[in-house]
C-alpha positions, 0 to 999 in steps of 0.5 A: 784799281782803274783809277790807280793806274789812271793816276799812275799814268798821270804822274808819268806824264808829269815826270816827262812834261818837267824833264822836257822842261829842264833839257829846254832849259840846258839849251836856253840862251844866257839871259841870267842877267843882270836883273833889277830891283823893283823900287818903291816910288811915290804914288804920283810916280804911275797914277794921274793926281786925281788917282793920288788923292781925292775926297775920303781917300789917298793912295799910300806912299810908297807903292811897291811893284813887284817886277810886273805890277804895282800893288796900291793900297787906298787908305780911305774914311771907310777903311784900307782897300788893298788893289793889284795894278792899276786897273784893280785900283780904278775899281777900288777907287770907283768904290770908295766914290759910291761909299763916298755918295751913300756917306753924303746924302742929304736925306732926312730919313732916319734909316738912310742915316743909319747907312752912313752910321753904319759906313763907320761901324763897318770901317772897323773890322776892315781897318784891322784886317787891311791896317797894312794888306800889302807891308814890305813883303814883295814878290809876284803873289801865289796867284800870279804865279800860278797864272804865269807857270803855264803848263810845266807849273801845271805838270807839277801840280797833276803829279801832287794831285795824282799822288793824292789821287792815287791814295784816294782811289786805293782807299775808295776802292777799299770803302767802295765810296768813290764815286758817292764821294765825288757827287758830294763834294760837287753838290758842296761847292754848287750849295757853296756858290749858291749861297754866296752868289744867288742870294742877290736881291731885286731891291740890291741889284736897283741899287747897285746899278745906280751907284754903277757898282758890280754887286759881287764886288769883295768890297765888305763895306760897300755890301754891307751899305747897298744890304742897308739902302735896299731896305729903303723903298727903291723908288724913293728920291734920296737926294743922292748924286751920283757918281759917274760910272767907270768906262767898261768895254763892251763885254764888260758894260753888257755883263753888268746890264745883264747882272743888273737886270735880271734874276741871278737864278735865270742869269746863272741858267742861261749861263749854263745853256751857254757853256754846255754850248762851247764843247765843255765837259759837264766836268768842265761845265761844273768847275767853271760854274762852281768856282768860288772866285769866279763870281756871277758878273765875271763869268758873264765877262768871260762868256761875253768875251768867248762870243765876241770871238765867233769864229776864232777855233779853241776860244772856249780855252778862255773858259778852261784856263779862267776855272783854274784860277786861285786869287783875287790877283790872278782872276784880275789880270786875266780878265784885263789881259783877255779884254787886250786879246779882244782889242787886239781881235778887232784890229788883227783877227785871230786864227786860234786860242792856244791850249798850253799857256794860261795868259791869254794867246793867240796864233795868227793865221801866219803861224805866229803868236801873240800873248797878251800880259795886262801888267803895270810895269815889266822890269826884268827880276829873276822872277820875271827871267824864270816866266818868261822861260816857262811861258816860252816853253808852252807854245809851239814850237814851230812859233819862231814868230811871238809877239807880247803884248803890254798893258803898262810900260817896259824897262830898257832892260826887260825889252833888250832881254826880250828881244834877244830871247825872239819876242816882238814887245809893245808895250802901252798895249791899250793905246797901241790898240786904240781904234784909229780916229775917224779921219774927216772927210776931205773937202770936195774940189771946187770947181772954178766959176765960169766969169758968166757964173755970180759967187753963192755965199753959204 
C-alpha cells in the first residue's frame, strides 16, 4: 500500500511538472522560425583530408546531419562503422588503423596469419548489419533526445514508470514477493555486467595497450582480432608497426592506463569505494556500476572527471546523470561535453554542478550558468528549438546570465535565435578554452657599456 501511495505521489509530481512546463511555454519569446533544414554534404566539408580517406578506409558520401551532429559512416576493408559526430569518428578511425596494423604484420607465425585471415571472416556479419547504418533517416537519435530532454522529459518518464510501478506494487502486494523481485533484478544486472566486462584477460589487456585502443570498444571485429592475438605469447616480437595513439585528455589517459594495467575486478572494487565516497546511495551506486552502456573505461573516465572537480558542489550529479544514459550516441556526447566542462573549469572555476539539466551544466560564483554541448554543428531546426526551450526551463529562475559552450560551429540563424533568448554563445569551444601558450621571457634590458668596458661575445 505504501508503494502504491508513493507511486501516486510521484505521478502527481510529474503531472505538476508537465503543467508548469506548459505554462512556461505559453510565455516564450517567438523563436518558432524560420527553421533551418540540414542538408547533406561531402565529407570534405567537415573533415580534413586525412580523415576523409586513408589506408583501408574512406568516409561514405554524403554525410548526413541532424542539426547538431554529423552522421559519419566509415567504409573500410574490415566493415562499415557508424560514428555519431567527429569525436566518435576519430575513435573509429583509430580502430581501423589498429586493424590495419594487425592485418599488415609481416610475422610468419601461422597463428598470427590466422588473425589477419579471421578479420575477413568477421567483416561478413558486420557488413550485413552495417551496410547502411544511417541511410536517409534524419533527425536526432532517441538517445540524444533523452539527453537533451532534461527534467521535463524525465518527469514524463517518471509518470510512465509510476504507472507501471503502481501496477507492479498492486501485484506484488498480493503475492508478497516485491522485495525479492527487486533483489533478483539487481542481481541479474550485476551478472550481466560481469559477463560483459570482467572476463578480459591480462594478455588481451596487453594487446589493447600496444594498439592503444579501448579494451571495451564496441567494435566487434577488433575485439575478436585481439582475442586471437592474445593466444600468441604476449612477449613475442610480432613485427608490427604500431600506429600513434590518440591525443587523449588527462582524465581519459589516466582511465585507460588503469584499464590496461589493473585486473578488472580489482578496478571495479576500487571504483565502488570511490562512488560511495561521493555521497551516492547504494541504489545509485548499483545503477551506475551495472549500467550496460557505462563500460569500465567510461566509468573510470567519469570518476576521474569528478575527482578533478574537487571542491565543486554537486559534482556527483555528473555520475547520476551518466547512469541514466540510454544509447551509444548519448554517452559519447555526454563524455565529450563533460570534457568541455573540465576545460572550462581549468580556466574559470565552477561553483556548482546543477542537478536539473542532463547536459553538464555549471553554476558560477556570480550565479550565472554555463551549459556544455559537444555538438558538431548547430543549426536552428524545430527540434533544436524545442530542446533549447526545455533546457532553459531546467535552469534556476534567477540565472539571468546564461552561456552555452559548443564544441563545433553554430549557424548564423542559430546564433541569432540563441542570443535573442538570452544566451551568450561560444562556439569552437576547444579552441576558445585552450590554455594560453606560454610567453617567452622578455629579454633583459642591456646596460650601456661604459667607455672603458670591453664588449663581450656570447
